[in-house]
C-alpha positions in Angstrom: -6.0 3.7 -11.8 -9.6 4.6 -10.7 -9.9 7.5 -8.4 -11.7 5.7 -5.6 -8.9 3.1 -5.3 -6.2 5.7 -5.5 -7.8 7.9 -2.8 -8.3 4.9 -0.6 -4.7 3.9 -0.8 -3.6 7.4 -0.2 -5.9 7.7 2.9 -4.4 4.5 4.2 -0.9 6.0 3.9 -1.9 9.3 5.5 -4.2 8.2 8.3 -3.5 4.6 9.2 0.2 4.1 8.8 1.2 7.0 11.2 -0.5 5.1 14.0 1.1 1.8 13.1 4.6 3.3 12.7 4.6 4.3 16.4 4.2 0.7 17.3 7.3 -0.5 15.4 9.4 1.3 18.0 8.6 -1.5 20.5 8.1 -5.2 20.5 4.8 -5.4 22.3 2.5 -8.3 21.8 -1.1 -9.0 22.7 -1.4 -10.7 26.1 -4.7 -12.5 25.7 -7.0 -13.7 22.9 -9.7 -11.4 24.4 -7.5 -8.4 23.5 -7.3 -9.8 20.0 -11.0 -10.1 19.7 -11.5 -6.6 21.0 -9.9 -5.4 17.7 -13.1 -6.3 15.9 -15.6 -5.1 18.5 -15.0 -1.4 19.1 -12.0 -0.2 17.2 -8.4 0.2 18.3 -9.3 2.8 21.0 -11.3 0.1 22.8 -8.3 -2.3 23.1 -6.7 -1.8 26.5 -3.4 -3.2 25.3 -3.1 -0.2 22.9 -4.1 2.7 25.2 -0.5 4.1 25.2 -0.5 4.4 21.4 -3.3 7.0 21.3 -1.8 9.2 24.0 0.9 10.1 21.5 -1.6 10.9 18.6 -3.4 14.1 18.3 -6.0 12.7 15.8 -9.3 11.4 17.0 -9.3 8.7 14.3 -10.5 5.3 15.7 -9.6 2.6 13.3 -12.2 -0.1 13.2 -12.0 -3.6 11.7 -14.9 -5.9 10.8 -14.7 -9.4 12.2 -12.8 -11.6 9.8 -14.9 -14.5 8.4 -12.8 -17.2 10.0 -14.0 -16.1 13.5 -17.5 -14.9 12.6 -19.1 -18.3 13.0 -17.0 -19.5 15.9 -14.2 -17.9 17.8 -12.3 -21.2 18.2 -12.9 -23.1 15.0 -9.7 -21.7 13.4 -7.6 -23.7 15.9 -9.0 -27.1 14.8 -6.5 -29.4 12.9 -9.3 -30.1 10.4 -9.7 -26.4 9.7 -6.0 -25.9 9.3 -6.0 -28.7 6.7 -9.1 -27.3 5.0 -7.4 -23.9 4.6 -4.7 -25.6 2.5 -7.3 -26.4 -0.2 -9.9 -23.7 0.4 -8.0 -20.9 2.1 -5.9 -18.0 0.8 -3.1 -20.1 -0.5 -4.3 -23.4 -2.1 -1.3 -23.6 -4.4 1.2 -25.4 -2.1 -0.3 -28.7 -0.9 1.1 -31.8 -2.7 0.4 -35.4 -2.7 2.9 -37.4 -0.6 4.7 -39.8 -3.0 7.9 -40.5 -1.1 8.3 -41.8 2.4 10.4 -41.1 4.3 10.8 -37.7 2.7 14.2 -36.7 1.6 16.1 -33.4 0.9 18.2 -32.5 -2.1 20.4 -30.2 0.0 24.0 -30.8 1.1 23.6 -32.8 4.4 27.0 -31.4 5.7 25.7 -27.9 5.4 22.0 -28.3 6.1 21.7 -31.5 8.2 20.3 -35.0 7.5 18.7 -35.5 4.1 16.1 -37.9 5.4 13.1 -36.7 7.4 12.8 -37.7 11.0 9.2 -38.7 10.5 8.8 -42.5 10.5 5.9 -44.8 9.9 5.5 -45.5 13.6 5.0 -41.8 14.2 2.0 -41.4 11.9 0.3 -44.8 11.5 -1.8 -44.2 14.6 -3.7 -41.5 12.6 -4.2 -43.5 9.4 -7.4 -45.4 10.2 -5.7 -48.8 10.1 -3.7 -48.2 6.9 0.0 -48.5 6.6 1.9 -45.5 5.2 2.4 -47.4 2.0 -1.3 -48.2 1.7 -2.2 -44.6 2.5 0.2 -43.3 -0.2 -1.2 -45.7 -2.7 -4.7 -44.7 -1.9 -3.7 -41.0 -2.4 -4.7 -40.1 1.2 -1.4 -38.6 2.4 -0.5 -35.0 1.6 2.3 -32.7 2.5 3.3 -29.0 2.9 7.0 -29.3 2.2 8.9 -26.0 3.0 12.1 -27.8 3.9 14.5 -27.2 1.0 13.0 -23.9 0.0 13.5 -22.3 3.5 16.5 -24.2 4.9 19.2 -22.1 3.2 17.8 -18.9 4.8 17.1 -20.2 8.3 20.4 -19.2 9.9 20.5 -15.9 8.1 17.0 -15.0 9.3 17.4 -16.4 12.9 20.8 -14.8 13.5 20.3 -11.5 11.6 16.7 -10.5 12.1 13.9 -10.5 14.7 12.2 -13.3 12.9 12.5 -16.9 13.8 11.9 -19.6 11.3 12.2 -23.4 10.7 12.5 -25.5 7.7 9.3 -27.5 8.0 7.4 -30.5 6.7 3.8 -31.0 7.5 1.8 -34.2 6.8 -1.9 -34.3 6.4 -4.2 -37.3 6.1 -7.5 -37.5 4.2 -9.9 -39.2 6.6 -12.7 -41.5 5.7 -15.0 -38.5 6.0 -13.0 -36.6 3.3 -11.5 -34.2 5.8 -7.8 -33.2 5.7 -6.4 -33.8 9.2 -3.1 -32.3 10.1 -1.2 -35.1 11.8 2.5 -34.4 12.1 5.0 -31.5 11.8 8.7 -31.7 11.5 10.7 -28.5 12.3 14.3 -28.3 11.4 17.3 -26.0 12.0 20.6 -26.3 10.1 23.9 -26.8 11.9 25.2 -23.6 13.3 28.4 -24.3 11.3 29.2 -26.8 8.6 29.9 -30.2 10.1 28.1 -29.5 13.4 24.9 -31.4 14.3 21.6 -30.1 13.0 18.4 -29.8 15.1 15.0 -31.2 14.3 11.9 -32.1 16.2 8.8 -34.0 15.5 5.4 -32.7 16.8 2.4 -35.0 16.6 -1.3 -33.9 16.6 -3.1 -34.4 19.9 -6.2 -36.6 20.1 -9.4 -34.9 18.8 -10.8 -32.4 21.4 -7.5 -32.1 23.3 -5.8 -28.7 23.4 -2.0 -29.0 23.1 -0.3 -25.6 23.0 3.1 -27.0 22.0 1.4 -28.5 18.9 -0.3 -25.1 18.2 3.0 -23.4 18.4 4.6 -25.8 15.9 1.6 -25.3 13.7 1.9 -21.5 14.0 5.5 -21.7 12.7 4.2 -23.6 9.7 1.5 -21.1 9.1 4.0 -18.2 9.3 6.1 -19.8 6.6 3.0 -20.5 4.5 2.0 -16.9 4.9 5.4 -15.7 3.6 5.3 -18.0 0.6 1.8 -17.0 -0.1 2.6 -13.3 -0.2 6.0 -13.5 -1.8 5.4 -16.3 -4.3 1.8 -17.3 -4.9 0.6 -13.7 -4.8 3.4 -11.2 -5.7 5.7 -13.3 -7.9 3.2 -15.6 -9.8 0.6 -12.9 -10.5 1.8 -9.3 -10.1 5.4 -9.7 -11.1 5.1 -12.4 -13.8 2.2 -10.8 -15.6 3.9 -7.4 -15.9 6.3 -8.4 -18.8 3.2 -9.6 -20.7 1.5 -6.2 -20.2 4.6 -4.3 -21.3 5.1 -6.4 -24.4 1.4 -6.1 -25.3 1.6 -2.3 -25.4 5.0 -2.3 -27.1 4.4 -4.9 -29.8 0.6 -5.2 -30.5 -1.2 -2.3 -32.0 -4.4 -1.2 -30.2 -6.4 -2.5 -33.1 -4.8 -5.9 -33.1 -7.3 -8.6 -32.0 -5.0 -9.9 -29.3 -4.5 -6.4 -27.8 -8.3 -6.1 -27.7 -8.6 -9.5 -26.0 -5.8 -8.9 -23.4 -6.1 -5.2 -22.5 -8.8 -5.7 -19.8 -6.6 -8.2 -18.1 -3.8 -5.6 -17.6 -6.1 -2.8 -16.2 -4.3 -1.0 -13.4 -1.6 -3.7 -13.0 1.3 -1.5 -13.7 0.0 1.2 -11.4 -0.6 -1.2 -8.5 2.8 -2.8 -9.0 4.4 0.6 -8.8 2.6 1.3 -5.6 3.6 -2.0 -4.2 7.2 -1.3 -4.9 7.0 2.0 -3.1 5.3 0.9 0.1 4.7 -2.8 0.3 7.7 -4.8 -1.0 10.3 -2.0 -0.8 13.2 -2.2 1.6 12.0 -1.7 5.2 8.4 -1.7 3.8 5.3 -3.4 5.1 6.4 -6.9 4.0 9.9 -6.7 5.3 8.7 -5.4 8.7 5.8 -7.8 9.0 7.0 -11.1 7.7 9.5 -13.4 9.3 12.2 -13.3 6.5 12.5 -9.6 6.9 15.1 -8.2 4.5 15.4 -11.6 2.8 11.8 -11.5 1.6 12.4 -10.4 -2.0 15.5 -12.5 -2.3 13.4 -15.6 -1.4 10.8 -14.5 -4.0 13.6 -14.2 -6.6 14.9 -17.7 -5.8 11.4 -19.1 -6.4 11.4 -17.4 -9.8 14.3 -19.5 -10.9 11.9 -22.6 -10.9 8.9 -20.6 -12.3 7.6 -22.0 -15.5 4.9 -20.4 -17.6 3.5 -23.7 -18.9 2.9 -24.7 -15.2 0.7 -21.7 -14.6 -2.2 -23.3 -16.4 -4.3 -24.8 -13.6 -4.5 -28.4 -14.9 -0.7 -28.5 -15.3 -0.2 -27.0 -11.8 -2.5 -29.6 -10.2 -0.8 -32.4 -12.1 2.7 -31.2 -11.1 1.7 -31.2 -7.4 0.2 -34.7 -7.7 -3.3 -33.3 -6.9 -4.7 -34.5 -10.2 -3.9 -36.9 -13.1 -4.6 -36.6 -16.8 -7.8 -38.5 -17.6 -9.4 -38.0 -21.0 -12.7 -39.3 -19.7 -12.9 -36.8 -16.9 -14.4 -33.4 -17.0 -11.8 -30.9 -18.2 -9.4 -33.8 -19.0 -8.0 -34.1 -15.5 -9.2 -36.1 -12.5 -8.8 -34.6 -9.0 -7.4 -37.0 -6.5 -9.2 -35.1 -3.8 -12.6 -34.4 -5.2 -13.6 -32.0 -2.4 -10.9 -29.6 -3.2 -12.9 -26.3 -3.5 -10.2 -24.2 -5.2 -9.4 -26.8 -7.8 -13.1 -27.9 -8.3 -14.3 -24.3 -9.0 -11.0 -23.4 -10.6 -11.1 -26.1 -13.3 -14.6 -24.9 -14.2 -13.4 -21.4 -14.6 -10.3 -22.5 -16.4 -12.4 -24.4 -19.0 -14.6 -21.4 -19.5 -11.6 -19.1 -20.1 -10.1 -21.6 -22.5 -13.3 -22.0 -24.5 -13.7 -18.2 -24.7 -10.1 -17.9 -25.9 -10.7 -20.7 -28.5 -13.8 -19.0 -29.7 -12.2 -15.6 -30.0 -8.9 -16.8 -31.5 -10.8 -18.9 -34.0 -12.4 -15.8 -35.4 -9.1 -14.3 -36.5 -6.8 -17.3 -37.0 -8.1 -20.0 -39.3 -4.9 -22.0 -39.7 -1.6 -22.5 -38.0 0.1 -20.5 -40.7 -1.9 -17.4 -39.6 -0.2 -17.6 -36.3 3.3 -17.9 -37.8 2.7 -15.1 -40.3 1.4 -12.6 -37.7 4.5 -10.5 -37.2 3.1 -8.5 -34.3 2.2 -11.7 -32.5 5.6 -13.2 -33.1 7.3 -10.0 -31.9 5.1 -10.0 -28.8 6.0 -13.6 -27.9 9.7 -12.9 -28.6 9.8 -10.0 -26.3 8.0 -11.9 -23.5 10.2 -15.0 -23.7 13.5 -13.3 -24.4 13.4 -9.9 -22.8 10.5 -9.6 -20.3 11.2 -13.0 -18.8 14.8 -12.9 -20.0 16.1 -15.0 -17.1 14.2 -17.9 -18.8 15.3 -17.1 -22.3 15.6 -20.3 -24.3 13.8 -22.5 -21.8 12.2 -25.4 -23.7 9.0 -25.2 -21.8 8.1 -21.9 -23.5 7.4 -23.9 -26.6 7.0 -22.5 -30.1 4.3 -20.0 -31.0 3.6 -21.7 -34.2 0.1 -23.2 -33.9 -3.4 -22.1 -32.9 -3.2 -24.6 -30.0 0.1 -22.9 -28.8 -1.6 -19.5 -28.9 -4.8 -20.6 -27.2 -2.9 -22.3 -24.4 -0.6 -19.3 -23.8 -3.5 -16.8 -23.8 -5.6 -19.0 -21.5 -2.8 -19.4 -19.0 -2.2 -15.6 -19.0 -5.8 -14.7 -18.5 -6.2 -17.3 -15.8 -3.3 -15.9 -13.8 -4.4 -12.3 -14.2 -7.9 -13.1 -13.2 -8.8 -16.3 -11.3 -5.4 -17.1 -9.9 -5.0 -13.6 -8.5 -8.6 -13.6 -7.1 -7.9 -16.9 -5.3 -4.8 -15.6 -3.5 -5.8 -12.0 -3.0 -9.4 -11.5 -2.0 -9.5 -14.1 0.8 -6.7 -12.4 2.7 -8.8 -10.5 5.3 -11.1 -13.5 5.8 -8.3 -15.6 7.0 -5.2 -13.4 7.8 -7.3 -10.6 9.3 -7.4 -12.8 12.4 -3.6 -13.1 12.8 -3.4 -16.1 15.2 -4.9 -18.1 12.4 -2.4 -16.9 9.9 0.5 -15.2 11.6 3.0 -13.6 9.2 5.9 -13.8 11.6 7.2 -15.7 14.6 9.7 -14.1 16.9 10.5 -17.0 19.2 11.7 -20.5 18.5 10.0 -23.5 20.1 10.7 -23.7 23.9 13.0 -26.6 24.8 11.7 -28.8 27.6 13.6 -28.1 30.8 14.6 -24.6 29.8 13.4 -21.3 31.4 11.5 -20.6 28.2 9.6 -23.8 28.6 8.8 -22.9 32.1 7.3 -19.6 30.9 5.4 -21.5 28.3 4.0 -24.0 30.8 2.8 -21.4 33.1 0.8 -19.5 30.5 0.8 -21.2 27.1 -1.8 -18.8 25.6 0.3 -15.7 26.4 3.4 -17.5 25.2 1.7 -18.3 21.9 0.7 -14.7 21.4 4.3 -13.6 22.3 5.6 -16.0 19.7 3.5 -14.9 16.7 3.2 -11.5 15.1 3.9 -8.5 17.3 1.2 -5.8 17.9 2.8 -3.6 15.2 3.1 -6.5 12.7 -0.5 -7.7 13.4 -2.1 -4.3 13.0 -0.1 -3.5 9.9 -1.1 -6.7 8.2 -4.7 -6.5 9.3 -4.9 -2.9 7.8 -3.1 -3.9 4.7 -5.1 -7.1 3.9 -8.4 -5.3 4.6 -7.5 -2.9 1.8 -6.2 -5.6 -0.5 -9.3 -7.8 0.0 -11.6 -5.0 -1.2 -13.2 -4.9 -4.6 -13.5 -1.4 -5.8 -16.4 0.3 -7.5 -14.9 0.5 -11.0 -13.8 -3.1 -11.1 -14.4 -5.1 -14.3 -15.1 -8.8 -14.0 -14.6 -11.9 -16.1 -17.1 -12.0 -18.9 -17.6 -8.2 -18.9 -16.4 -5.3 -20.9 -16.8 -1.8 -19.4 -16.6 -0.2 -22.8 -19.7 -1.2 -24.9 -17.7 -0.2 -28.0 -14.9 -2.6 -27.3 -15.5 -4.3 -30.7 -17.9 -4.0 -33.6 -17.4 -7.6 -34.6 -20.6 -9.5 -34.0 -18.7 -12.8 -33.8 -16.6 -11.5 -30.9 -19.7 -10.1 -29.2 -21.5 -13.5 -29.5 -18.4 -15.3 -28.1 -18.3 -13.0 -25.1 -22.0 -13.6 -24.5 -21.3 -17.3 -24.4 -18.5 -16.8 -22.0 -20.6 -14.7 -19.7 -23.4 -17.4 -19.8 -20.8 -20.1 -19.0 -19.6 -18.1 -16.0 -23.1 -17.6 -14.8 -23.7 -21.3 -14.9 -20.5 -21.8 -12.9 -21.7 -19.3 -10.3 -24.8 -21.4 -9.9 -22.7 -24.6 -9.5 -20.6 -22.9 -6.9 -23.7 -21.9 -5.0 -25.0 -25.5 -5.2 -21.7 -26.9 -3.9 -21.7 -24.4 -1.0 -25.3 -25.4 -0.1 -23.9 -28.9 0.5 -20.9 -27.6 2.6 -21.9 -29.3 5.8 -23.1 -32.5 4.1 -21.2 -34.2 1.3 -18.8 -31.3 0.6 -17.4 -30.5 4.1 -14.4 -28.7 2.8 -16.5 -26.0 1.2 -16.9 -24.3 4.6 -15.3 -26.5 7.3 -15.4 -25.9 11.1 -15.1 -22.2 10.6 -18.2 -22.1 8.4 -16.5 -19.9 5.7 -18.0 -20.9 2.3 -15.5 -21.0 -0.6 -16.6 -18.2 -2.9 -13.3 -16.8 -4.1 -13.7 -18.3 -7.6 -17.4 -17.7 -7.8 -17.7 -15.6 -11.0 -20.9 -13.9 -9.8 -22.1 -11.5 -12.4 -23.1 -7.9 -11.7 -26.4 -6.4 -12.5 -27.2 -6.4 -16.2 -27.4 -2.6 -16.4 -24.1 -2.0 -14.7 -20.5 -2.8 -15.9 -19.4 -3.1 -12.3 -20.0 -5.4 -9.3 -20.8 -4.4 -5.8 -17.7 -3.2 -4.1 -16.3 -4.3 -0.7 -15.1 -7.5 0.8 -17.7 -9.6 -0.9 -15.7 -12.8 -1.2 -16.9 -13.5 -4.7 -16.5 -12.1 -8.2 -13.4 -12.6 -10.3 -11.9 -9.3 -11.6 -10.4 -9.3 -15.0 -7.1 -8.0 -13.9 -4.5 -7.6 -11.1 -5.7 -4.1 -10.0 -5.2 -4.3 -6.2 
């Protein structure tokens, strides 16, 4: 691990966490949004709500946070339903949205244990928002989408709500693609299982208010969805699918491939610092009673939920085209660029991602073609076969024998596997990691926890909510301790460090003496440079034909911009730049 990153992480542990640990002794919340905005204006010591914290500390340290991108252009744009929808395709977790193909939606869970299998959302509830279309017509035209967390979260709802400070729902959220190609969030279903088997379940439907009308009950429902999304982002899209699932490949590479083997030479930059950062994560981030458990709604169930998702993880679906097709966001089309056609053309993550995916795959094909001339070369490479055997039978032993691994017998098998691995270690990780501060740094936009359930009309809680809905919202989402811990953590995680190595680069000029490989890398770097120019062109049209590139919050999508560093430097500019795709999972 580079010294700068290591010292930064250590300083975070020594200087920042002691302040934050004081806060976990209470359940204080911010009272007003003005207090939240003060976090980004003069440092923690300027926030009146935190004055008591510093009376207990002898240090003069004043932690300061830069304004997150989501509130730099407008303080209120984050609250728009259109912005909420846009962040599902251009925010920090663009891997969850799916095309809606079934209506009404149904569950695969036992209805006696978890409640009705059919969603309470009906056609009458949402057709008002569909611009004259019926639900069937909107589905046929591929204009309805869903965030479906129902079956994944429902088995844990009672355990979390009864055994932790967190409060969660199993949720379904429907979004509609308007005639202006904007994703409008139109309906949210929140559900609780029966308290005991055979008892009635609880579910409620919340519908979006008319444009321009503030409805705090709707915002509360949306905050619950955002908190679930934040948990799945951190535990699944980020930790599981990148950090954890790449680790067995890194281990097998060092165990089975000699350092002179061409595949070791190809892959080694994509494992730089991964084992180190994973070890640090296990000691302070995802450990028992660590930052994640303290700051996210599932609490002690966080890693168990991550493990449950691993049961349905498939390596073949990590390739971006396959992932998009699985979620119904694209279809195979041999006439389309990259062989797949996006159903939502203004899908910034997918649009840029497919370009990067194609560049990676072309680079891998060029490189592999130098050393493997026929399928027999793959089959007769004993080191390669031992590597694949360890990955599929030991490293990912829980999936041993799964048919989707395929056989490592052809050049095509090898190219596809290597391309998927490099994509996950570089672009996938960049997409879910480096935008964290931009969006989650302002915690009302992306709360990691909710500590209250929805207030029931007629109850004392609803009376409190009605008197001051803004304060009630802030008392529902992340506590002061949770918010400050997450803000501090994601600021660190969103930072690109000085010694970072990026796609298309090699920090060691002597990485190979083979001119064919050097030429292939030059072509890869040139392709990435062209993609960077295309990303810039798309973002220049962000407020015209490609609205989702920036949206109401005016945050251009640059997370998959493979912007190249200066020609005389192997590293890119450090900091929270929002662009540049590191080779590896190093933070």
